[in-house]
C-alpha positions in Angstrom: 33.9 16.3 -8.4 31.7 14.1 -6.4 31.2 14.9 -2.7 32.3 12.2 -0.3 29.5 10.4 1.4 29.5 11.7 5.0 28.2 8.4 6.4 31.2 6.4 5.2 33.3 5.7 8.3 30.6 6.8 10.8 30.0 4.5 13.7 26.3 4.1 14.5 25.2 3.5 18.1 28.8 2.6 19.0 28.3 -0.7 17.1 28.0 -0.4 13.3 30.8 1.2 11.2 29.6 2.3 7.8 31.8 0.8 5.1 30.2 1.7 1.8 27.0 2.7 0.1 25.1 -0.2 -1.5 22.2 1.7 -3.1 19.1 3.5 -2.4 15.4 3.7 -3.2 12.3 5.6 -2.6 12.4 5.5 1.1 16.0 5.4 2.0 19.7 4.7 1.4 21.4 1.3 2.1 24.9 0.9 3.3 27.2 -2.0 4.2 28.4 -1.9 7.8 30.7 -3.9 10.0 29.9 -4.5 13.7 32.7 -2.9 15.8 33.1 -5.9 18.1 32.2 -9.0 16.3 33.0 -7.7 12.8 29.9 -9.2 11.3 28.8 -7.5 8.1 25.3 -6.1 7.8 23.2 -3.8 5.7 21.9 -0.6 7.2 18.9 1.2 5.6 18.5 4.8 6.6 15.2 6.6 6.1 15.6 9.6 3.7 16.0 12.8 5.8 13.0 14.3 3.9 10.8 11.7 5.4 12.1 11.8 9.0 9.8 14.6 9.9 6.7 12.9 8.5 4.9 11.0 11.2 3.2 8.7 8.6 6.5 7.8 6.9 8.1 7.2 10.3 5.2 5.0 11.2 5.6 3.1 7.9 9.4 2.7 8.5 8.8 1.4 12.0 6.2 -0.9 10.7 8.6 -2.3 8.1 11.1 -3.0 11.0 8.4 -4.7 13.1 7.0 -6.6 10.2 10.3 -7.8 8.8 11.5 -8.6 12.2 8.7 -11.1 12.6 9.4 -12.8 9.3 11.9 -15.5 9.8 12.7 -17.5 6.7 15.8 -18.5 4.8 14.6 -16.5 1.7 13.7 -13.3 3.6 16.5 -10.9 4.4 16.5 -10.8 8.2 16.0 -7.5 10.1 18.3 -7.6 13.1 18.0 -4.2 14.7 16.3 -0.8 14.6 17.4 2.6 15.9 17.5 6.3 15.4 20.7 8.4 14.9 20.7 12.2 14.5 16.9 12.0 14.2 17.1 9.6 11.2 15.7 6.1 11.8 17.6 3.0 10.5 17.1 -0.7 10.1 20.0 -3.2 10.4 19.5 -6.1 8.1 21.2 -9.3 7.0 24.0 -8.5 4.5 23.6 -10.4 1.2 26.9 -10.1 -0.8 25.6 -10.8 -4.3 23.6 -7.6 -4.8 20.1 -7.3 -6.2 18.5 -9.4 -8.9 18.1 -6.1 -10.9 21.9 -5.5 -10.7 22.5 -9.1 -11.8 20.1 -8.8 -14.8 21.7 -5.5 -15.8 25.2 -7.0 -15.6 24.5 -10.4 -17.1 21.4 -10.1 -19.2 18.8 -12.9 -19.2 19.5 -15.6 -16.7 19.9 -19.3 -17.6 16.6 -21.1 -17.1 17.7 -23.1 -14.1 18.9 -19.9 -12.3 15.7 -18.1 -13.1 13.6 -21.0 -11.8 15.7 -21.2 -8.5 15.3 -17.4 -7.9 11.5 -17.6 -8.6 11.1 -20.6 -6.3 13.0 -18.8 -3.5 10.9 -15.7 -3.9 7.7 -17.7 -4.0 8.8 -19.5 -0.7 9.5 -16.1 0.9 6.1 -14.8 -0.2 4.4 -17.9 1.1 6.1 -17.5 4.5 5.0 -13.8 4.6 1.5 -14.7 3.6 1.4 -17.3 6.4 1.8 -14.4 8.8 -0.8 -12.4 6.9 1.7 -10.0 5.1 1.3 -9.0 1.5 4.6 -7.6 0.1 3.1 -5.3 -2.6 6.4 -4.4 -4.1 7.9 -7.6 -5.5 10.4 -6.6 -8.2 14.0 -7.4 -9.2 15.4 -4.5 -7.0 13.8 -6.1 -3.9 15.3 -9.6 -4.5 18.8 -10.1 -3.2 21.1 -12.8 -4.6 23.9 -14.4 -2.6 27.3 -14.4 -4.2 27.3 -18.0 -5.4 23.7 -17.7 -6.7 22.4 -20.5 -4.6 19.9 -18.5 -2.7 17.6 -15.5 -3.3 16.2 -13.4 -0.5 13.2 -11.1 -0.6 13.7 -7.7 1.1 12.1 -4.3 1.5 8.8 -4.8 3.3 8.2 -1.0 3.4 5.0 -1.2 1.4 3.8 -4.5 2.9 0.2 -4.6 4.0 -1.4 -6.9 6.5 -4.4 -8.7 5.2 -7.7 -7.3 6.6 -8.5 -10.3 8.7 -5.2 -9.8 10.6 -5.1 -6.0 10.9 -5.0 -4.1 14.1 -4.9 -0.3 14.4 -1.1 -0.2 14.0 -1.3 -2.0 10.7 -3.8 0.2 8.9 -1.4 3.0 8.1 -0.2 1.8 4.7 -2.4 2.9 1.8 -1.9 2.6 -1.9 
């Protein structure tokens, strides 16, 4: 039998009730959450516990929060909050109900040409906006593109590997390496 996820039902920082697990990746696990007061849905990404003790991974996760928080564009999933609970850092992000492009491709197979063009255009616009602020995403792939439910908008997410172009770097930004 499968162990129940201990985070389901938890309330984080007296605000965010964890509803269900959405997925996970190399750096963390992502959950859907509902705000306790305003009931707005969001996605919460928790850094994997194995990385919480690593100062370099913590710095990278904080930098993702800071970087993504500066990126305001309709095709970039917004980072809304950052915190630490039980020594595990987390990001609160815009919830996008359609899932990842990777999930969509697995479920539906190749996309119609017009849908593919729209997703590509949205992703390119997101990258252009990030580049305007001197960010290079460095991990653009189907798992990091979110699709809204009606397919009208794609959003780029997961700036955990993002780098800042050398001309815009400061000491805080030099921590990401290949």
